[in-house]
N, C-alpha and C positions, 0 to 999 in steps of 0.2 A: 817271665820275669823279664826279659827284654822289654815287652810292651808298658809294663807298670815303670822300669827306667827312662823308658822315652818318655810318658806321661807327666814322671817329675820334672826331667828335664825342660818339658815345653811350661808347665807350669814355672819352674824357676826363670826360664829366660823372660816370659810375660811379667813377674814379677819385678825384676830387674827393669826391664823396660818402662814400667810403670814409673817406680821406683825414681829412675832418671828422669822421665817425663816430670813428673811433680817436682823434682829437684830445678829440671832448669826453669820451668812454669814460676816457683817458689822465687827463684834468681829475680827472672824477668818484673813479676811484681815487687819486689823489695829492689830494685835497681833506682840507684838515688836520679832525681833529674838534675838537667844542665837548669841552669840558672841564670837570663843574661839580662843586665840595666840598661836598656835603653834611655841615654838620659840627654834631652833636649835642652840647648843652652837658652836661658831667659826667655821660657816660651809659657805665656798666659793659654789659659784654654778656652780659646776661641774657636772651636770644635762644633759641630753640629753634634756628639752624642753629650754636648756639654748643653745643647738647648739653645746655642748661638746662632739665630736668626738668618746673620747675614752669610756663615760658613756651613749653615744646613745642606747637606747634600755634596758639600765640597771636601770633606776630610772623611772620604767613604773607608780608606783601609783602617785608620785611627778607630773609626766608628764601627767598623765588624769587629775590629780587636777589641772593644768596651763590649758590644754584645754577645761575643762570645767569653768574655772574662767577667772580671769584677770591676766597676767603676766605682771610684770613690768621688763625691761629689766636693767633698771640703776637706780636702788634702791641702797642707799647709808647708813651706819652707821652715827650716830654721832663721835663716838671714836673709834679706832682699839683695845678696851680692853673693857670688858664685863662691870664692876661695874659703869664707867662714860657712858657710851651707854644704859644700865640699867636706870639707875637714870632720863638722858632726857626723855627716853620712856614712863616713869612710870609717867613723870610729865607734857610732851608734851612740854618740857622746855629745851633750848639747856643747856648743864650741865655747860658751863662755863657763863651760865649768874647766873646759880643758887649759884655758888659756889662747886658743886659737881664734879669737872673732874679731881680730881687727885684720882688714885684708890685705892680703897678700905680705905678712908678716913670716919670718924665715926666710927671708928672700936675702939675697945677695947677687953680684956679679954676674951676668951671664955665663953658663959653664963653669962656673967657677963652685965649689963646695959651701955652703954656709959655716963661716968661724964658728967657732964653737962658743965664744961670747954672745953669739946673734941667735943661739939655737933653739927652738923651743921644742921641748921632749917630752912624751908622754913616760906614767910609770911604768916601769918594766912588765907589771901585769898585765898592762893594757895592749891587747892585740887587735889591731886593723879587721875589720871583715874578711878582707882578702885572706889574711893570714889565718884566721879561724877555719875558711872553706879550706884552704890547703893542708891544714893539720886534718881536716875532716876527710882527707882523701879526693880532695877537688883539683883538676886542673885549672890554673885561673890566668887572666889574660885582661889588659884594659888598651881597648883600640879607641883612644882619646885622652883629653888631659888629666891629669892628677890635680894640682892645683890645691894642696893640703898646705894646710898653714904649719906644719910641725917636721922637724926632724925624722927621716925614716930612709931605711934600704931599699929600694924598689925592688931588688932581686926576692927580700922578704914577701913581698905582697905580690908578684906577678912571676908566673913561671916564663913567660916571653913578654918583649921588648925591653930585655934589660942588657942588653947587648951595644955595640959600640954606639958610642952618643948618648949615654946614661950614665950615671955616676949617682954612688948611693948619698942620699940626700941631696943632692944636687936642687937647690931653690923650693920645687916642691911643683915647679909649672909643667914642665916635661912635655910642651907641647900638646899638637893637636892631628889627629892621622885620618886618613879616609876611611869610611865604610869598607872600602875594598880590602882592609886589612882583614877580612874574615873568609875570602872567597876559597874554592876548594884547593887552589892551588898554593895558597900563601903559607908562609911557616908557622902561623898559628896552629891550624891543625896538623901538618908536618911533624911541628915540636910535640904534640901529644901522643906519645909512642904506644900508648895503650889505647886505642881507638873506643873502649868500652870505658875509660875513665871518665867519671862525670866532670862536667866543667860549669865554673862561673867565671863571666863575662862582663865586663863592662863596653858599652859603645857609645861615643859620642855621637852625636848630630849637631847641624848649628843652629837650628831649632829660630829663634826670635833674631839669632845675629844674620845669619846668611841665606837662609832656607826661602826666603822668598824668591831667590833667582831660579828655582827648580819647580814651580808653578806649573800644572800642566797648561798645554798650547788651548789658548781659549779661555782660561780659568782665571785669569791675574785681576785681579781690581785695578780701578782707577783711582786715582787721588780723590776726587770727590763722588766715591761710593760708599765709602764708611762716615759715618756722621760721627762726630766730635765728643765726648765729654765736654761738660762744661764748664770744668776747671782749669779748660786750654781755652786760648784765645783763638778766634776760627780765622787760621792764616793759613797759608798753603805749607808752610814747613811743618806744623803741626799735623794738619790733614794728611800729609804724606808721610810723616813718621808714624800716625796712629795706623793708617792703610797698610801700611810696609808690613805691621804685626799679622794682621788677617792674612795678608799674600803669604808671611812665612808660617802661619799654621798649616794654611794649603800646600805649601811647599814642604813642608816636615813631614806631611802624610804622603809625598810620593818617596821622601826618604827611609821612611819607615817600612814603605812597599818592598824597596829594594833588600833590605835587611831582612824581611821575611822571605822573600824569594830566593836568597843568599842560603837562609837555613835551611829552607825547605830542598835546595839542590844539593846542599851536602849533605840531606840526609840528618840532621840534628833539629828540625822543627818539632817532631812530634813528642819528643822526650823534653822539651825544653819549657820551662816557666819564664814568661817574659814579663817585664817591670817596666812600664812606660811610664817616665816621670820629666820634670824640669828642676833644675836646682832653682830656680826661682823665677817671678815673674818679669814682664815686657824690659826688654832694653832700651826699646825706640821711641818709648816716651817717659817724658820727665816725672815722678811722682809713682812710678811703678818700681823700677830696679832701684834700690838703693834706700827705698821708704819703708814703711811697714803698714802701709794700707792694704786693701785685699789685693790691687793688683800687682803690690811687689811681693806677695807672701802666699797667695793662692797660684796653686799648680796644679796640671794634670796628673791623675796617678791610675792607671790601668794595668791590672794584674790577670794575666791569661796563662792557662799551662791546662795540663790534664793532670789532675789531682784531685783528689776526693774531697777536699776542703776549699777547692776552686768553683763556687757556684756560677753555672756559664749563665750569662744574661742577667747577673745582680747589680744593682746599685746599692750603695750604701752611703749613707747621708751623715754618718757619724764623724767628727773629729778628729783628723788624723795629721801626726805629723811624720816628716819623711826620715825622722829617728824610728818608726816602725817599719821601714822599709826594711832597716838595717836589721832590727831584731826578727823579722817575717823572713828574711831571706836565710838566715842563719838557720832558723827553725824547719822551714822547708828543705834544707839541707841536711837536716838530721841532727845538726851542731849544739850542744846544751848551752843554753841563754847564760853569757857571764852576769854576774848581778850588777856589775856597774853600766850597763845598758840604759838607757833612759826611755827606750823605746818598748813597746810591744807586738808580741807576735799577734797580727791584724786576724787570723786565723785558729787561733786557741781558741778551746771551750772554753777558757778561763778568762778570755779577753774581757776587757769593762772601758765603755766608751768612757774617756774622758771629760770632766765638765768644760776643761780650759786646756788654752795649746799657746806656747810663750812662742814670742818671736823675738830678735835683736839684732840691732845693728849697731856697729863701732865703725873704729877708721875704715874709711875706702878710699884708698891711694893715699894721698896726703890731707884727705879732708876729714878732721877730726869732728865726730859727733856722738854721741850716744843715745840711741831712742830704744826701747822697751813697748812691747806690745803684749796683750792678751785678748786672744780671741774666744767667745762661747758661742752658744748655739744662735742666740739673733743679735748680739753686739761684736764691735771690737773697742777696745779702748788703749790707748797710746800714750807713753809719757815720754816728753821730752825733757831730756836732762842740760841741753844746751839750748833754752829756746831764744835766746839773744841771735842765733846763730841762724841767720834766715836758710830756708828753703833751697832758693839761689846760691848759697855761701859755692866757693871754686871749688870745681870739680873737672874731671876729666872730658866733662862733655860742654866745656865751655866755648870751645871753637865750633861746636856744631850750631847749623842754621836755628834749632828748634832753642838754644839757649839766646843766641844772640839775637834773634828776632824778639825774646822774649823780654831783654833788657832793654832793647830799642823801646817796644810799644812800653815799657815802665815810666823810661824816661819822656815820654811825647803824652803820658796821661792816657793810654789809649785803652788801657785793661778793665775790666770790670773791677768793682769795689773788691768782690770776693776774690778774684785772681792777684790784684794789688796787693792783698794783706796775706792772701796765702803765700804769696811767692817771695813777696820781698818784705814782709812787716815781721816783728817780734811773735815768733810760734808760741802757740799754748801750753802750759806746763802740762797739761792733761787736755784729751782728747777721747770724747766718746761717741759713739756712730751706731745708730741703729740700722741694722744691715739688711733688713727688709724694708725699710722705709725708705731709706736714704743710702740706695747701695753705691753712689758716686760719693760718698763720707764726705759731706759737705755740710753737713748741720750739726755742729756741734754740741751736743747736749751735756757736755760737762758742768756747766753752770746753771743748767734748768734744775730747780727744786724738785720737779716730778720724777727726776732721775738720780736723785740724790743716794739713794740706798744700792743702784745699781753701780754705781760709780765706785761708792766705798768697796762692793762684793768685788770689784776686779781692781781697785786697787789695793786693797788688805790679799788677795792672792798674790800681785805680784810682789808685794812688799815681803811677803812670806818666802817666795820662789826666790827673790836675791839672796836672802840669808839663807837658805836651807841648803841653795846648791853654791853659795858662795860666789857667786857671779863675777868672775874678774874684769869686766866693765865697769865695777863701779873704782877700781883701783887706776891711779895714772898711767899709763903704758910705760913700761921699761925704756930709761932712756937711751939704752944702745940701742935698742927696736927704733926709737925715735928719731936717733941720729943718721941710720941707716936710711931710713925713709926719706929725710932731709936731702941727705946725700945723693939719693937716688933720684929727688926732683930737683934739686936747686937750680941745675942750668937749662931745665926747659922753659922755653919762655912762659908757657900756661901758668906756670908755678910762679916764677922771676917776677911775672908783671901784675898775679893775682892778690887780691889781698887774704893770705893764708893765716890759718890759727894761729893764734900768741904763744902757744906751745913750740913754736920753732925759733922764737928771738934767740934762744938761748944758745942757737948755734950758728948764729949769724956773726960775720965778722964783725965788731966794732970799728970804726973808721974815727 
């Protein structure tokens, strides 16, 4: 009898251990992944993994990230300027739908909360991506700027970075932080009391703005090493600006390497899905940032992680919006997607490749403009709503050599006919480009009768989209917001001395 009891005891213990082991395995298998957004400022995809011949072999870390992850070749920002793009990204809704389409709106004096009369607010049922991730049990942080064009309480979005120096709804800028914000000894990890809690983080790298200074020794390109696109005059300032961006890609590779090493050292890499992308294209060259050509809209997008839906080494050529990054992040985090999202889960079995992706540019700082664009598999369509306002109307880069030299050459009559008309003449109301035959987008096909049907197809899609989404750009900007913009810039020489848009005339003191 004793032997039988001992036998049953042993069987019982084995069964308990087996159940415990299965339970542990089940928990480990169902543990939610960490998700990290590595957001590069102003970075066009001049990288080896994107087939760039000049940087082939010189962006090894990003290239490896792509070879071990999913590379998207046709990913597009929603706007060619940061705050509008970031407002869409963090909400998952097109900025023209939420009224956050004007760059640096919902702004006020530094360190002061935006007055109620100037606030841009979302409906109460709309929550940002970090808020939804928090509700799903994620620890959240942002090691970088917010730059959102709406009123919000940062404490509702992020678990850290809401201490001294931050105020609920203060401007929306919130500054930039170094990537060491993520090291082992910093308070990001220390603030996460439960070390098993999954986390969602945003890390900012300076990309096209400053990462050129981090180029590896012996890797820096010299000014004449990179040929200029023909829409720029071949002069030193333009060559330098263009080359700087190629160096910025090389420097960003170094910065991404540091982030990956930190994650590995912290023991956080294995269970982390990484999204690497930029908010829009190059800022060092004119015609890219703030404009709706490929150079302003096309961005890198790589997704890498240990997840069954992420096929290592795959390349996807379908049209993608950064709004899809928002939706995919939620889906990977196990969040039910709200109906108001404009993007799709890129890795869902029900995913459908869109035929078109829309982009929008509106007021940038004090420069008022309205441009809409539709990109399809082979074409880019652009609609200029203020064609009488030249490409080089007053802007924040007016004191930079690339603009000063351009204007000097225009006065001296030393630009090519295309350059002079494109930069200083009346813009066409509509532009249509064959992206394969004309990668520089210089041959406008809008008036070519052979492309009439293609033009109408893109035009009709845009017009329907404007109506269906109630594109807020079709309405004048709120007078109070416009006045706040005027007051912010009116005493600065580059605004005071420039020929700015007539919308500001109503605020000028009549003498």
